[in-house]
N, C-alpha and C positions, 0 to 999 in steps of 0.2 A: 291275308288281304286278297280280295277278288279282283281289284282294278288297279291299273297304273294311276299315278297322280294325274289330276285333270290338266290338260294341256291346250295351248292355242290350236285352233283348227284352220288349216290352210288347204282349201280344196282346189284341185287342178282346174275345175271348170268355173270357179267363182270369180276370177279376175279381180280379186281384192274386195269383192262385194261384202263378204261376211267378216270383215275386220271386227275383232272383239268376240268372235265365236269361240266355243270351247268344246273339247272332246274328252269324254271319260271312257277309256277303252278297257275292256275286260282283259284279264291276263290269260283267259282261256285261249288255247291254240286256234280253235274254230268256234267263235261266238255264233249264236243262232239268231240273234235279233238286233236290229238297229232301232233305237228310239230317237226321233227327230223332234226337238222341242222348238216351238215358235212363239215368242212373246207377243203381247198385244201392243196397241198404240201407245207409244211413249215408254214402253217397257224396255227390258234389256235381258240378254242371255243369262246374266248372273243374278240380277235382282228378282226377276219374275220367278225363276226356278231355283231360288237360293238354297232350299233345303233338299232338292231332289238328288244332287250328287251323293250326299251322305246317305240318303234313304236307299239309293241304288247299291252303294257299297255294302250296306249292312244287311240287305235282304238276300237270303240264299236263292230266292226265285229269280233274281236278276244277276247272278254271278256270271252268266254267259251273255250278258247284254252290253252292247256298245251304246253310249248315249251321246248325242250331238246337240249342243245348245246353240242355235243359230242366232246371230245378232244381225239385224237388218235395219235400215233407216226408215222406220215406220212413220216418223213425223214429216219427213221431207218428200216421200214418194207415194204414188197411188198404188192401189192393190195390184193391178196387173203388172206394173213395173217391178214390184217387190216379188211377185210370184215367179217371174221368169227364171231367176237364178235358183230358186227353190226347185223348180221343175228339173233343172240341170243336175243339181246334187241328188235329187230323188232318182233320176235315171242312173246316175253313177252308183248309188248305193244298191240298186237292184241288180246291176250288171257287172260293175267293176269296182267293188268297194275298196279292195286293198290298194290298187294302183292309183285310183282317182281321189280317194278320200282318206283312208285310214293311215296309209304309210307315213304321211307327213306329220301325224300326231303321235306316232309311237315314240317312246323314249329311246335314247341312244343304246344300241346293242340289242334292242327287242326286235324280234322278227315274227312274221306269220307266213304260213303257206297261202297260196291262193285259196279263196273261199267265196261262198255265196250265202247271204243271209236267208234264213228260212222265212223271215218276215221283216217288214219295215213298217213301223208305226209312226204316223205323223201325229204329234200332240200339240194342239194349238190353244192359246188363250185369247179370247176376244178377237181383235183384228187378226191375230195369228191364225185363227181357225179359218177366216175368210181367205187369207193368203194361201194357206195349205190347200183348201178346196180348189181355189183357182189354179194352183200349181198342178194338182192332180188332173183336173179337167183339161188343162192345156197340153199335158204330156201324154194323154191317153193313147192317141193314135200312134205314138212311137213305142208303146209298150206291147210286149207279147202277152198271150194269155197267161203264161207262167208268171211273168212280171206282175200282172194285175192280181193274180191269186195270192201273192205274198204281201200285198199292200193293204193297210188298214188305217183308220183315222179315229182319234180320240180327242174330244174337244171340251174345254172348260169355259163356260160363259161365252159361247161363240156369238159374234155379232152378225150372223147371217140374216136375221130378220130386222136389222137396223138398230139404232141406238139413240139415246139422248146425247147429242153432241157436246153440250156444255158439261154434262156429268162425265162423259168419256174423256174429255180433255182434262178436267180437273183430276180424274183418277190417274190418267197417264202421266200427268205432271206431279203427282203426289200431293195435290192440294185439296183432296176431298175432305180432309179434316178441318179445313178453314171455314169459319162462319161466312156465309155468302159466297162460298167457292163456286157455286153454280153460276152466279152473276159474273164472276171473273171469267169462267169458262165461256159464257155466252159472248163476252166482249172479245175473246181471243179466237173464237171459232173460225172466223173468216181468214185468219192469218195462216192456218194450217190447211192447205189444200187437200191433203190426204184424208182429212176427216169427211170430206164430201162423199167419199165412197161408202161410208158407214152410216149415212143418214137413212132413215126409213124411206123406202121407195126409191132409192137412188138408182141411176142407170147401171151402176156396177153390180148392185145386189140383184136387180132384175135380170141382168144378163147371166149372173151366176145361177140363179134359180132355173132359168130357161135352159142353160147348157147342162145343168145337172139332170133335168127332166129328159132332154134329148139323149144324153149318154145312157141313162137308165133304160129308156125305151129301145135304144139300139142294142144294148147288152142282152135284153130279154124281150124280144118283140111280143107284144100281146100280153105283157105282164099285167095281172089284175090287182096285185097288192104289193105293199112295201116288202113283204117277206120274200118276194121273188127277186128282189134287187141283189146283185152280187155284192160281196163284202167290201170291195174296194171303193164302192160308191155310197156306202151306208155307214155313217159315223155313229159312235157312241157319244152321248152328250150328257154333261153334268151342268146343272144351273143352281145358283145360290138363291135361297129365299130372300135374302136382304139385298139382292142386286137391284139397284135403281138405274143402272147404266144401259144395259142391253134389253131389247125385247126378247121374250122367252118362248116365242112361237116355234113350233116344230118346222124343220126345213126338209122339204122334199120327202125322201124315203128313209130319213134317219131313224134310228131306234127311238122309242119314246124316251123323253128326258128323265134323268135321275135327279130328283130334288135333294138339295143339301141344306140342312137347317143350320142356323147360327153362323153363316158365312156371307160375305158380300162379294162384289165383283172382283176385287183384288185378292182376297184371301182364299177363294175357293180352290185355287190351284197350288196352294202352299202347304205342304205337309208340316205338321207341328206336333208338339207334345199333346196328346189327347185328340189329335185330328189326323187320321190315316187314310181318309177317303181317296185322296189323289193317288196314293201308292196302291191302294186296293184296286182302283180303276185300271192302273197299269198292269197289275197282276192278272186281272180278269182278261185283258187283251192277250197276255201271254198264254193263258189257259185255253183260249179259243182254238178249236181244232180246225186247221185250214184244209181246204179241199186238196185232194191228191192231184 
């Protein structure tokens, strides 16, 4: 067995924010990677990423990986508010992982010496991708060059370019199977204020795009192409062919999207028998050679 049993996650800096979050910690003395999973609107740490804990346990490639499945109140709060505690845990994972994050999730009797992750990968689905990007941009000024060099992003069906709010709502509530579900979603859209941030052309998404552009230009003044953008600002992105929820436009300097056939907005991030693309995407992130 490569990992301890999955356990509740209690972060020193979270102040109760991530209730319901879980940690899957490697039994390796010095793990090399932290994967931080962020669900989408209306999702959860367990349901959205339901098959990932087992996939991580079974793969030799992830034997030295710690995985953190964050639960946050996506229905009740706006993107910026949700991103603030993610910025805090991100800073802790880059600088003080054992004391601030890991120690509270280790089983009784298990210990680790002080260590630093060689990489921290934020993995977001839908709204979770927007929250992750906002968290990175908000904490950038506090990070050293070494911190930034170890940070990467991987997104499934991100909502960066906006979304169909009725369809996002019905997907988040698990009602997308219902005939006329979009009509139900349209009726409920005004009830959930957090959805406003994910509408096409919203002030939230406009600010995100502008802040990403400013951060990119500050990192590499005079950069002429996306290829000049440092890795911590440039996400790997996967979109599903049958996704009717989010717009699939490219965001800033992100890598060209990877299309996935036969999947929709909810299923694109769920490994299953005969569908290993999400795990392959994680493996590709682990294979990336980071700058020295």
